[in-house]
NUKOL-854005 format. One record per atom (N, C-alpha, C, O): residue number from 1; residue in three letters; chain; y, x, z. Coordinates in pm, whole numbers, plus 50000, padded with zeros to 5 digits. Each point is the difference from the previous one (the first is absolute). Last residue first. Layout:
N
 seq type mol    py    px    pz
 NUM  ALA   A     Y     X     Z
...
END
This chain:
180
 seq type mol    py    px    pz
 180  ARG   A 49949 46171 48705
 180  ARG   A 50006 49869 50068
 180  ARG   A 50116 49926 49953
 180  ARG   A 50023 49888 50044
 179  SER   A 49902 50556 49817
 179  SER   A 49907 49909 49933
 179  SER   A 50000 49862 50064
 179  SER   A 49958 49903 49937
 178  ARG   A 50303 50459 50243
 178  ARG   A 50053 49958 49869
 178  ARG   A 49909 49898 49934
 178  ARG   A 50049 49910 49931
 177  ALA   A 49812 50283 50477
 177  ALA   A 50118 49917 50024
 177  ALA   A 50059 49951 49868
 177  ALA   A 50045 49885 49992
 176  LEU   A 49598 50419 49989
 176  LEU   A 49954 49870 50051
 176  LEU   A 50116 49906 50023
 176  LEU   A 49991 49881 49970
 175  ARG   A 50109 50560 49906
 175  ARG   A 49936 49928 49889
 175  ARG   A 49952 49863 50043
 175  ARG   A 50015 49903 49926
 174  ARG   A 50162 50381 50405
 174  ARG   A 50106 49951 49910
 174  ARG   A 49942 49922 49882
 174  ARG   A 50054 49897 49960
 173  LYS   A 49645 50310 50336
 173  LYS   A 50070 49891 50069
 173  LYS   A 50110 49943 49912
 173  LYS   A 50019 49879 49995
 172  ARG   A 49751 50502 49853
 172  ARG   A 49913 49882 49996
 172  ARG   A 50069 49881 50064
 172  ARG   A 49992 49888 49949
 171  GLN   A 50230 50522 50081
 171  GLN   A 50000 49952 49862
 171  GLN   A 49913 49876 49985
 171  GLN   A 50039 49905 49932
 170  TRP   A 49964 50316 50483
 170  TRP   A 50128 49932 49977
 170  TRP   A 50007 49944 49858
 170  TRP   A 50053 49891 49979
 169  ALA   A 49576 50369 50128
 169  ALA   A 49994 49874 50075
 169  ALA   A 50129 49921 49982
 169  ALA   A 49997 49878 49985
 168  PRO   A 49976 50559 49828
 168  PRO   A 49918 49902 49927
 168  PRO   A 49989 49866 50072
 168  PRO   A 49994 49896 49934
 167  ALA   A 50255 50456 50287
 167  ALA   A 50063 49949 49878
 167  ALA   A 49911 49904 49923
 167  ALA   A 50050 49896 49957
 166  LEU   A 49851 50374 50454
 166  LEU   A 50023 49855 50010
 166  LEU   A 50059 49940 49873
 166  LEU   A 50007 49877 49988
 165  TRP   A 49905 50591 50051
 165  TRP   A 49874 49933 50032
 165  TRP   A 50017 49849 50001
 165  TRP   A 49910 49926 49961
 164  LEU   A 50467 50353 49974
 164  LEU   A 49912 50005 49883
 164  LEU   A 49869 49928 50026
 164  LEU   A 49943 49940 49909
 163  LEU   A 50365 50099 50450
 163  LEU   A 50053 49914 49894
 163  LEU   A 49909 49998 49878
 163  LEU   A 49976 49894 49942
 162  GLN   A 49913 50396 50416
 162  GLN   A 49992 49860 50044
 162  GLN   A 50046 49905 49890
 162  GLN   A 49934 49900 49973
 161  VAL   A 50114 50561 49953
 161  VAL   A 49859 49960 49994
 161  VAL   A 49985 49854 50042
 161  VAL   A 49924 49926 49938
 160  THR   A 50507 50254 50099
 160  THR   A 49959 49991 49859
 160  THR   A 49854 49956 49987
 160  THR   A 49968 49915 49917
 159  ALA   A 50213 50175 50514
 159  ALA   A 50051 49874 49945
 159  ALA   A 49957 49982 49854
 159  ALA   A 49970 49888 49959
 158  TYR   A 49919 50519 50251
 158  TYR   A 49931 49890 50067
 158  TYR   A 50042 49867 49939
 158  TYR   A 49916 49916 49967
 157  GLY   A 50313 50467 49888
 157  GLY   A 49863 49999 49950
 157  GLY   A 49920 49885 50059
 157  GLY   A 49925 49933 49929
 156  LEU   A 50513 50140 50234
 156  LEU   A 50004 49952 49861
 156  LEU   A 49859 49993 49940
 156  LEU   A 49969 49905 49929
 155  ALA   A 50076 50278 50501
 155  ALA   A 50030 49856 50005
 155  ALA   A 50004 49941 49858
 155  ALA   A 49951 49890 49978
 154  ALA   A 49993 50574 50059
 154  ALA   A 49882 49931 50051
 154  ALA   A 50023 49850 50004
 154  ALA   A 49911 49922 49963
 153  LEU   A 50452 50355 49922
 153  LEU   A 49902 49994 49891
 153  LEU   A 49873 49929 50044
 153  LEU   A 49940 49927 49921
 152  VAL   A 50388 50143 50408
 152  VAL   A 50052 49909 49897
 152  VAL   A 49899 49986 49885
 152  VAL   A 49973 49888 49955
 151  LEU   A 49928 50424 50381
 151  LEU   A 49989 49863 50051
 151  LEU   A 50049 49898 49898
 151  LEU   A 49940 49894 49983
 150  GLY   A 50112 50563 49912
 150  GLY   A 49859 49964 50003
 150  GLY   A 49979 49858 50050
 150  GLY   A 49919 49926 49944
 149  LEU   A 50513 50261 50072
 149  LEU   A 49963 49965 49863
 149  LEU   A 49854 49958 49992
 149  LEU   A 49966 49908 49926
 148  THR   A 50173 50247 50489
 148  THR   A 50074 49878 49968
 148  THR   A 49966 49953 49859
 148  THR   A 49970 49882 49980
 147  PRO   A 49855 50532 50173
 147  PRO   A 49932 49884 50059
 147  PRO   A 50070 49868 49969
 147  PRO   A 49935 49897 49984
 146  LEU   A 50276 50491 49835
 146  LEU   A 49861 49985 49952
 146  LEU   A 49927 49884 50068
 146  LEU   A 49944 49917 49929
 145  GLY   A 50510 50220 50201
 145  GLY   A 49989 49917 49881
 145  GLY   A 49858 49979 49951
 145  GLY   A 49970 49894 49945
 144  VAL   A 50152 50395 50426
 144  VAL   A 50025 49860 50036
 144  VAL   A 49972 49909 49880
 144  VAL   A 49947 49890 50016
 143  LEU   A 50016 50571 49919
 143  LEU   A 49906 49968 50107
 143  LEU   A 50016 49855 50045
 143  LEU   A 49901 49937 50039
 142  LEU   A 50403 50241 49649
 142  LEU   A 49869 49982 49938
 142  LEU   A 49898 49958 50104
 142  LEU   A 49916 49915 49974
 141  PRO   A 50514 50192 50180
 141  PRO   A 50002 49876 49922
 141  PRO   A 49867 49973 49929
 141  PRO   A 49959 49884 49989
 140  THR   A 50088 50528 50260
 140  THR   A 49984 49879 50080
 140  THR   A 50009 49871 49917
 140  THR   A 49922 49908 50025
 139  GLY   A 50013 50527 49677
 139  GLY   A 50012 49986 50145
 139  GLY   A 49976 49862 50057
 139  GLY   A 49910 49927 49959
 138  LEU   A 50143 50347 49593
 138  LEU   A 50031 49856 50013
 138  LEU   A 50007 49959 50147
 138  LEU   A 50078 49912 50035
 137  ALA   A 49788 50526 49826
 137  ALA   A 50145 49984 50005
 137  ALA   A 50040 49854 50013
 137  ALA   A 50111 49969 50044
 136  GLN   A 49435 50147 49895
 136  GLN   A 50042 50040 50134
 136  GLN   A 50151 49984 50016
 136  GLN   A 50048 49968 50108
 135  MET   A 49767 49954 49471
 135  MET   A 49959 49893 50091
 135  MET   A 50040 50033 50143
 135  MET   A 50036 49910 50076
 134  TRP   A 50044 50417 49598
 134  TRP   A 50087 49885 49976
 134  TRP   A 49965 49886 50096
 134  TRP   A 50089 49936 50055
 133  ALA   A 49639 50446 49949
 133  ALA   A 50131 50031 50058
 133  ALA   A 50097 49884 49982
 133  ALA   A 50080 49971 50089
 132  GLY   A 49494 49993 49710
 132  GLY   A 49988 49999 50146
 132  GLY   A 50133 50027 50068
 132  GLY   A 50033 49935 50099
 131  LEU   A 49948 50103 49434
 131  LEU   A 49985 49860 50038
 131  LEU   A 49989 49987 50152
 131  LEU   A 50061 49910 50059
 130  ALA   A 49947 50522 49763
 130  ALA   A 50131 49937 49986
 130  ALA   A 49995 49853 50039
 130  ALA   A 50092 49949 50064
 129  GLN   A 49504 50289 49927
 129  GLN   A 50083 50049 50109
 129  GLN   A 50139 49937 49995
 129  GLN   A 50056 49965 50104
 128  VAL   A 49645 49948 49547
 128  VAL   A 49957 49930 50121
 128  VAL   A 50085 50044 50119
 128  VAL   A 50034 49918 50086
 127  SER   A 50197 50104 49442
 127  SER   A 49881 50062 50060
 127  SER   A 49964 49920 50125
 127  SER   A 50080 49921 50051
 126  PHE   A 50302 50103 49501
 126  PHE   A 49914 49919 50085
 126  PHE   A 49883 50082 50049
 126  PHE   A 49933 50068 49923
 125  ASP   A 50595 50081 49930
 125  ASP   A 49858 50004 49966
 125  ASP   A 49920 49916 50099
 125  ASP   A 50029 49999 50119
 124  GLY   A 50464 50106 49861
 124  GLY   A 49948 49867 49968
 124  GLY   A 49854 49997 49964
 124  GLY   A 49951 49899 49950
 123  GLY   A 50357 50468 50208
 123  GLY   A 49972 49993 49857
 123  GLY   A 49943 49865 49958
 123  GLY   A 49978 49978 49881
 122  PRO   A 49965 50119 50616
 122  PRO   A 50092 50078 49918
 122  PRO   A 49958 49997 49853
 122  PRO   A 49884 50025 49967
 121  ALA   A 50024 49628 50431
 121  ALA   A 49927 50065 49891
 121  ALA   A 50098 50077 49914
 121  ALA   A 50062 49943 49910
 120  VAL   A 50092 49812 50463
 120  VAL   A 49874 50052 50054
 120  VAL   A 49920 50075 49895
 120  VAL   A 49912 50079 50035
 119  SER   A 50512 49718 49865
 119  SER   A 50026 50069 50127
 119  SER   A 49873 50059 50061
 119  SER   A 50008 50093 50080
 118  GLY   A 50002 49636 49516
 118  GLY   A 50041 50138 49977
 118  GLY   A 50025 50077 50129
 118  GLY   A 49998 50123 50000
 117  TRP   A 49904 49407 49998
 117  TRP   A 49881 50079 49970
 117  TRP   A 50035 50147 49984
 117  TRP   A 49922 50087 50039
 116  ALA   A 50376 49597 50281
 116  ALA   A 49978 50024 49858
 116  ALA   A 49877 50088 49981
 116  ALA   A 49968 50084 50083
 115  PRO   A 50113 49571 50339
 115  PRO   A 50021 50138 49955
 115  PRO   A 49966 50016 49852
 115  PRO   A 49904 49940 49951
 114  LEU   A 50288 49615 50302
 114  LEU   A 49876 50051 49940
 114  LEU   A 50024 50143 49952
 114  LEU   A 50090 50022 49919
 113  VAL   A 50175 49732 50493
 113  VAL   A 50013 50041 49860
 113  VAL   A 49867 50058 49953
 113  VAL   A 49940 50085 50067
 112  GLN   A 50290 49567 50340
 112  GLN   A 49892 50091 49966
 112  GLN   A 50011 50030 49850
 112  GLN   A 50020 49909 49919
 111  GLU   A 50299 49877 50514
 111  GLU   A 49982 50020 49857
 111  GLU   A 49894 50106 49975
 111  GLU   A 50008 50111 50055
 110  GLY   A 50019 49539 50385
 110  GLY   A 50065 50115 49939
 110  GLY   A 49969 50010 49852
 110  GLY   A 49923 49922 49944
 109  PRO   A 49718 49834 50371
 109  PRO   A 50147 50001 50005
 109  PRO   A 50056 50127 49934
 109  PRO   A 49932 50102 49992
 108  MET   A 49595 49657 49855
 108  MET   A 50058 50094 50097
 108  MET   A 50152 49991 50000
 108  MET   A 50062 49970 49898
 107  VAL   A 49680 49768 49796
 107  VAL   A 49962 49962 50136
 107  VAL   A 50070 50087 50104
 107  VAL   A 50038 49952 50107
 106  LEU   A 50016 50136 49427
 106  LEU   A 50056 49868 50030
 106  LEU   A 49975 49960 50145
 106  LEU   A 50085 49939 50064
 105  ALA   A 49724 50458 49771
 105  ALA   A 50144 50018 50015
 105  ALA   A 50069 49867 50029
 105  ALA   A 50101 49997 50070
 104  GLY   A 49437 50000 49834
 104  GLY   A 50025 50061 50131
 104  GLY   A 50148 50020 50025
 104  GLY   A 50046 49984 50113
 103  VAL   A 49831 49867 49465
 103  VAL   A 49970 49895 50097
 103  VAL   A 50024 50051 50141
 103  VAL   A 50059 49930 50082
 102  TYR   A 49982 50381 49573
 102  TYR   A 50111 49906 49998
 102  TYR   A 49978 49884 50096
 102  TYR   A 50095 49952 50062
 101  PHE   A 49556 50361 49888
 101  PHE   A 50117 50066 50060
 101  PHE   A 50118 49903 50006
 101  PHE   A 50067 49991 50103
 100  ALA   A 49549 49868 49673
 100  ALA   A 49980 49998 50146
 100  ALA   A 50116 50068 50072
 100  ALA   A 50040 49957 50108
  99  LEU   A 49958 50063 49426
  99  LEU   A 50027 49863 50044
  99  LEU   A 49982 49987 50151
  99  LEU   A 50079 49933 50067
  98  ALA   A 49801 50475 49745
  98  ALA   A 50147 49985 49993
  98  ALA   A 50040 49860 50043
  98  ALA   A 50100 49983 50071
  97  TYR   A 49445 50100 49897
  97  TYR   A 50054 50071 50115
  97  TYR   A 50153 49995 49999
  97  TYR   A 50062 49992 50106
  96  LEU   A 49712 49822 49527
  96  LEU   A 49973 49921 50120
  96  LEU   A 50056 50068 50125
  96  LEU   A 50053 49932 50088
  95  PRO   A 49979 50295 49494
  95  PRO   A 50089 49884 50007
  95  PRO   A 49976 49913 50125
  95  PRO   A 50095 49946 50057
  94  VAL   A 49615 50429 49888
  94  VAL   A 50139 50042 50021
  94  VAL   A 50096 49880 49998
  94  VAL   A 50085 49992 50089
  93  THR   A 49452 49927 49815
  93  THR   A 50022 50046 50137
  93  THR   A 50146 50036 50026
  93  THR   A 50057 49956 50100
  92  THR   A 49722 49898 49474
  92  THR   A 50075 49904 50080
  92  THR   A 50034 50049 50140
  92  THR   A 50077 49935 50070
  91  LEU   A 49666 50319 49597
  91  LEU   A 50122 49955 49932
  91  LEU   A 50085 49909 50087
  91  LEU   A 50122 49995 49982
  90  PRO   A 49448 50182 50166
  90  PRO   A 50100 50107 49984
  90  PRO   A 50129 49956 49930
  90  PRO   A 50104 50062 50020
  89  ASN   A 49657 49553 50231
  89  ASN   A 49937 50105 49921
  89  ASN   A 50106 50108 49979
  89  ASN   A 50113 49984 50046
  88  THR   A 49798 49492 50196
  88  THR   A 50062 50132 50014
  88  THR   A 49917 50101 49922
  88  THR   A 49877 50005 50012
  87  TYR   A 49978 49562 49994
  87  TYR   A 50135 49987 49947
  87  TYR   A 50078 50128 50021
  87  TYR   A 50102 50023 49934
  86  PHE   A 49439 49892 50218
  86  PHE   A 50022 50073 49876
  86  PHE   A 50137 49974 49937
  86  PHE   A 50027 50050 49891
  85  THR   A 49766 49743 50511
  85  THR   A 50067 50128 50026
  85  THR   A 50036 50074 49872
  85  THR   A 50077 50096 50004
  84  ALA   A 49674 49488 50008
  84  ALA   A 50145 49982 50016
  84  ALA   A 50072 50131 50027
  84  ALA   A 50121 50010 49977
  83  ALA   A 49400 49963 49993
  83  ALA   A 50062 49984 49868
  83  ALA   A 50152 49989 50011
  83  ALA   A 50072 50044 49910
  82  GLY   A 49674 49977 50488
  82  GLY   A 49993 50127 49927
  82  GLY   A 50066 49991 49864
  82  GLY   A 50067 50094 49958
  81  GLY   A 49904 49510 50296
  81  GLY   A 50089 50097 50064
  81  GLY   A 50001 50133 49928
  81  GLY   A 50106 50059 49977
  80  ALA   A 49591 49607 49884
  80  ALA   A 50137 49964 49964
  80  ALA   A 50101 50097 50060
  80  ALA   A 50098 50036 49936
  79  VAL   A 49454 50024 50184
  79  VAL   A 50014 50023 49857
  79  VAL   A 50143 49969 49955
  79  VAL   A 50060 50077 49926
  78  ILE   A 49811 49831 50522
  78  ILE   A 50017 50143 49975
  78  ILE   A 50024 50028 49851
  78  ILE   A 50081 50086 49966
  77  ASN   A 50047 49466 50328
  77  ASN   A 49904 50046 49901
  77  ASN   A 50029 50147 49965
  77  ASN   A 50112 50034 49961
  76  GLY   A 50019 49761 50531
  76  GLY   A 50034 49984 49859
  76  GLY   A 49894 50060 49910
  76  GLY   A 49913 50074 50046
  75  ARG   A 50197 49894 50463
  75  ARG   A 49890 49922 49941
  75  ARG   A 50032 49964 49855
  75  ARG   A 49988 49885 49958
  74  LEU   A 50266 50406 50354
  74  LEU   A 50054 49872 49957
  74  LEU   A 49895 49903 49946
  74  LEU   A 50030 49885 49970
  73  TRP   A 49849 50556 50180
  73  TRP   A 50079 49942 50108
  73  TRP   A 50049 49860 49965
  73  TRP   A 49999 49910 50084
  72  ALA   A 49767 50343 49593
  72  ALA   A 49909 49969 50109
  72  ALA   A 50075 49933 50115
  72  ALA   A 49947 49909 50065
  71  CYS   A 50306 50245 49573
  71  CYS   A 49919 49884 49959
  71  CYS   A 49901 49962 50111
  71  CYS   A 49977 49881 50023
  70  ALA   A 50281 50505 50041
  70  ALA   A 50086 49881 50006
  70  ALA   A 49922 49875 49961
  70  ALA   A 50018 49894 50060
  69  LEU   A 49763 50523 49903
  69  LEU   A 50024 49966 50140
  69  LEU   A 50085 49874 50014
  69  LEU   A 49973 49916 50085
  68  LEU   A 49953 50248 49480
  68  LEU   A 49873 49956 50059
  68  LEU   A 50019 49959 50146
  68  LEU   A 49949 49897 50043
  67  THR   A 50417 50295 49735
  67  THR   A 49975 49863 49953
  67  THR   A 49870 49947 50059
  67  THR   A 49993 49883 50039
  66  GLY   A 50116 50565 50045
  66  GLY   A 50092 49911 50071
  66  GLY   A 49979 49855 49962
  66  GLY   A 50007 49911 50085
  65  PRO   A 49746 50418 49681
  65  PRO   A 49954 49984 50139
  65  PRO   A 50091 49910 50083
  65  PRO   A 49951 49921 50082
  64  LEU   A 50194 50160 49472
  64  LEU   A 49877 49920 50008
  64  LEU   A 49942 49994 50141
  64  LEU   A 49960 49891 50042
  63  GLN   A 50436 50377 49886
  63  GLN   A 50021 49860 49964
  63  GLN   A 49874 49916 50018
  63  GLN   A 50003 49897 50068
  62  LEU   A 50072 50595 49991
  62  LEU   A 49982 49914 50117
  62  LEU   A 50016 49852 49969
  62  LEU   A 49985 49916 50089
  61  PRO   A 50078 50469 49602
  61  PRO   A 49859 49973 50028
  61  PRO   A 49977 49910 50121
  61  PRO   A 49886 49961 50026
  60  GLY   A 50613 50063 49791
  60  GLY   A 49878 50039 49934
  60  GLY   A 49864 49959 50052
  60  GLY   A 49966 49881 49997
  59  PRO   A 50478 49964 50277
  59  PRO   A 49979 50111 49908
  59  PRO   A 49853 50020 49961
  59  PRO   A 49909 49992 50082
  58  ILE   A 50294 49525 50034
  58  ILE   A 49954 50115 50077
  58  ILE   A 49976 50114 49903
  58  ILE   A 49949 49977 49890
  57  LEU   A 50167 49582 49968
  57  LEU   A 50112 50093 50018
  57  LEU   A 49963 50119 50089
  57  LEU   A 50081 50091 50018
  56  GLY   A 49620 49542 49890
  56  GLY   A 50025 50072 49875
  56  GLY   A 50113 50100 50012
  56  GLY   A 50009 50093 49919
  55  CYS   A 49845 49584 50421
  55  CYS   A 49944 50136 50007
  55  CYS   A 50020 50079 49872
  55  CYS   A 49976 50121 49999
  54  PHE   A 50174 49424 50022
  54  PHE   A 50063 50075 50109
  54  PHE   A 49953 50145 50001
  54  PHE   A 50081 50091 50009
  53  MET   A 49722 49619 49681
  53  MET   A 50141 50021 49964
  53  MET   A 50072 50079 50110
  53  MET   A 50083 50086 49970
  52  GLY   A 49469 49788 50106
  52  GLY   A 50009 50100 49895
  52  GLY   A 50144 50029 49960
  52  GLY   A 50035 50115 49973
  51  ALA   A 49877 49539 50337
  51  ALA   A 49968 50130 50061
  51  ALA   A 50012 50111 49896
  51  ALA   A 50051 50108 50032
  50  ALA   A 50005 49454 49813
  50  ALA   A 50112 50037 50088
  50  ALA   A 49975 50136 50064
  50  ALA   A 50091 50083 50008
  49  VAL   A 49564 49734 49735
  49  VAL   A 50110 50043 49914
  49  VAL   A 50120 50042 50085
  49  VAL   A 50065 50100 49969
  48  GLY   A 49570 49718 50261
  48  GLY   A 49965 50129 49943
  48  GLY   A 50111 50054 49910
  48  GLY   A 50032 50119 50006
  47  ARG   A 50009 49446 50175
  47  ARG   A 50018 50102 50104
  47  ARG   A 49966 50139 49948
  47  ARG   A 50065 50097 50037
  46  ALA   A 49863 49543 49673
  46  ALA   A 50143 50015 50025
  46  ALA   A 50026 50105 50107
  46  ALA   A 50092 50081 49987
  45  LEU   A 49460 49806 49920
  45  LEU   A 50061 50070 49886
  45  LEU   A 50149 50024 50025
  45  LEU   A 50050 50109 49973
  44  PRO   A 49705 49637 50347
  44  PRO   A 49967 50143 50003
  44  PRO   A 50060 50079 49884
  44  PRO   A 50039 50115 50016
  43  GLN   A 50046 49412 49986
  43  GLN   A 50060 50071 50114
  43  GLN   A 49959 50147 50007
  43  GLN   A 50087 50086 50014
  42  ARG   A 49726 49632 49630
  42  ARG   A 50146 50012 49997
  42  ARG   A 50056 50084 50114
  42  ARG   A 50075 50094 49976
  41  GLN   A 49434 50022 49869
  41  GLN   A 50064 49871 50022
  41  GLN   A 50149 50025 50018
  41  GLN   A 50044 50114 50009
  40  PHE   A 49528 50183 49941
  40  PHE   A 50096 49978 49891
  40  PHE   A 50053 49858 50008
  40  PHE   A 49981 49920 49908
  39  ARG   A 49784 50469 50444
  39  ARG   A 50011 49860 49960
  39  ARG   A 50108 49986 49894
  39  ARG   A 50110 50053 50014
  38  PHE   A 49733 50346 50250
  38  PHE   A 49957 49985 49862
  38  PHE   A 50000 49854 49956
  38  PHE   A 49927 49964 49908
  37  LEU   A 50207 50177 50533
  37  LEU   A 50051 50110 49919
  37  LEU   A 49960 49989 49852
  37  LEU   A 50062 50063 49914
  36  ALA   A 49892 49667 50531
  36  ALA   A 50036 49943 49868
  36  ALA   A 50052 50106 49904
  36  ALA   A 50086 49972 49916
  35  ARG   A 49728 50054 50557
  35  ARG   A 50137 50040 49967
  35  ARG   A 50048 49946 49865
  35  ARG   A 50118 50014 49967
  34  GLN   A 49437 49919 50187
  34  GLN   A 50087 49935 50097
  34  GLN   A 50147 50028 49967
  34  GLN   A 50086 49915 50019
  33  GLU   A 49583 50301 49729
  33  GLU   A 50004 49857 49967
  33  GLU   A 50094 49927 50095
  33  GLU   A 50074 49911 49957
  32  LEU   A 49844 50545 50120
  32  LEU   A 50077 49983 49876
  32  LEU   A 50013 49853 49964
  32  LEU   A 50106 49956 49954
  31  TRP   A 49623 50155 50414
  31  TRP   A 50140 50028 50031
  31  TRP   A 50088 49978 49877
  31  TRP   A 50108 49942 50010
  30  PRO   A 49422 50011 49936
  30  PRO   A 50056 49894 50086
  30  PRO   A 50147 50022 50032
  30  PRO   A 50079 49905 50000
  29  HIS   A 49695 50435 49736
  29  HIS   A 50020 49872 49931
  29  HIS   A 50054 49891 50093
  29  HIS   A 50093 49930 49958
  28  TYR   A 49769 50552 50112
  28  TYR   A 50135 49953 50030
  28  TYR   A 50029 49863 49940
  28  TYR   A 50111 49949 50013
  27  PRO   A 49471 50289 49920
  27  PRO   A 50018 49985 50145
  27  PRO   A 50137 49942 50039
  27  PRO   A 50015 49940 50107
  26  SER   A 49889 50145 49422
  26  SER   A 49929 49886 50058
  26  SER   A 50011 49992 50153
  26  SER   A 50007 49888 50052
  25  LEU   A 50162 50453 49615
  25  LEU   A 50092 49909 50068
  25  LEU   A 49930 49886 50072
  25  LEU   A 50064 49924 50073
  24  TRP   A 49710 50412 49651
  24  TRP   A 50049 50061 50123
  24  TRP   A 50098 49911 50076
  24  TRP   A 50025 50025 50118
  23  GLY   A 49624 49730 49562
  23  GLY   A 50062 50131 49994
  23  GLY   A 50056 50043 50134
  23  GLY   A 49966 49945 50105
  22  HIS   A 49994 49539 49747
  22  HIS   A 49906 50108 49969
  22  HIS   A 50076 50131 49998
  22  HIS   A 50112 50006 49951
  21  SER   A 50117 49591 50139
  21  SER   A 49876 49978 50074
  21  SER   A 49894 50106 49972
  21  SER   A 49901 50008 50073
  20  LEU   A 50533 49981 49705
  20  LEU   A 50014 50032 50143
  20  LEU   A 49868 49987 50075
  20  LEU   A 49977 50072 50097
  19  TYR   A 50051 49807 49445
  19  TYR   A 50017 50144 50012
  19  TYR   A 50007 50041 50147
  19  TYR   A 49947 50104 50039
  18  ALA   A 50043 49440 49860
  18  ALA   A 49869 50060 49970
  18  ALA   A 50007 50151 50014
  18  ALA   A 49906 50062 50050
  17  ARG   A 50496 49699 49996
  17  ARG   A 49911 49973 50114
  17  ARG   A 49863 50062 49977
  17  ARG   A 49941 50055 50094
  16  ALA   A 50367 49966 49553
  16  ALA   A 50044 50087 50110
  16  ALA   A 49911 49981 50122
  16  ALA   A 49966 50097 50067
  15  ARG   A 49961 49620 49567
  15  ARG   A 49961 50137 49967
  15  ARG   A 50039 50098 50110
  15  ARG   A 49925 50091 50032
  14  PRO   A 50208 49454 50004
  14  PRO   A 49856 50017 50021
  14  PRO   A 49952 50142 49968
  14  PRO   A 49910 50052 50066
  13  GLU   A 50559 49856 49859
  13  GLU   A 49959 49996 50140
  13  GLU   A 49850 50012 50020
  13  GLU   A 49959 50079 50085
  12  LEU   A 50282 49888 49486
  12  LEU   A 49980 50134 50054
  12  LEU   A 49942 49998 50141
  12  LEU   A 49931 50093 50041
  11  GLY   A 50200 49508 49725
  11  GLY   A 49873 50051 49951
  11  GLY   A 49971 50141 50050
  11  GLY   A 49884 50041 50004
  10  ARG   A 50532 49752 50085
  10  ARG   A 49895 49937 50081
  10  ARG   A 49861 50045 49956
  10  ARG   A 49908 50004 50081
   9  LEU   A 50460 50145 49667
   9  LEU   A 50004 50059 50133
   9  LEU   A 49893 49940 50090
   9  LEU   A 49937 50072 50078
   8  TRP   A 50111 49742 49495
   8  TRP   A 49949 50136 49988
   8  TRP   A 49997 50068 50137
   8  TRP   A 49903 50067 50035
   7  ARG   A 50293 49506 49934
   7  ARG   A 49855 49993 49984
   7  ARG   A 49938 50138 49992
   7  ARG   A 49893 50024 50057
   6  ARG   A 50576 49951 49957
   6  ARG   A 49943 49958 50128
   6  ARG   A 49848 49992 49992
   6  ARG   A 49931 50044 50092
   5  LEU   A 50302 50047 49512
   5  LEU   A 50009 50114 50091
   5  LEU   A 49939 49965 50136
   5  LEU   A 49928 50081 50059
   4  THR   A 50109 49575 49629
   4  THR   A 49899 50096 49955
   4  THR   A 49998 50121 50092
   4  THR   A 49894 50050 50035
   3  CYS   A 50442 49632 50031
   3  CYS   A 49870 49946 50043
   3  CYS   A 49888 50096 49961
   3  CYS   A 49906 50020 50077
   2  LEU   A 50527 50081 49778
   2  LEU   A 49986 50024 50144
   2  LEU   A 49868 49947 50052
   2  LEU   A 49940 50059 50090
   1  MET   A 50169 49863 49458
   1  MET   A 49973 50139 50022
   1  MET   A 49981 50030 50149
   1  MET   A 49911 50077 50037
END
């Protein structure tokens, strides 16, 4: 299955290059090619996933522009980076921010307490204003925990892509060793 995924990803590269050479992106083709932003190889994919995992914790509409900039800086794949940001959604944002608070509380000195939802939302009703007030009440531990959690998730994403890409080669090596 991993070999099939690798072949499919490698098959995307000629189509992406053809799309880049025609249209409004054609003047930027040399810069994009130099940056490996559309290469479907192990290193650019891993760097793109790492950038997407890190930038996935950025609030809302700034995730994809942040990922594009990070991929350009790290020479990572934009498609993989954009896809990796989708681990955050309305269902996972609150648990991820609470986890970031706890990570920040571990890093910071002193005792940090997660504010209760009822303290910012009278009656426990959910609203955008209540969510904003709750996130503001999280304060400094959240501010420290978000980049820390982002770095951890980026490292895990990078390592996962590296391992998944090399897994078929390791399996072939084991099969050859067993057959000898």
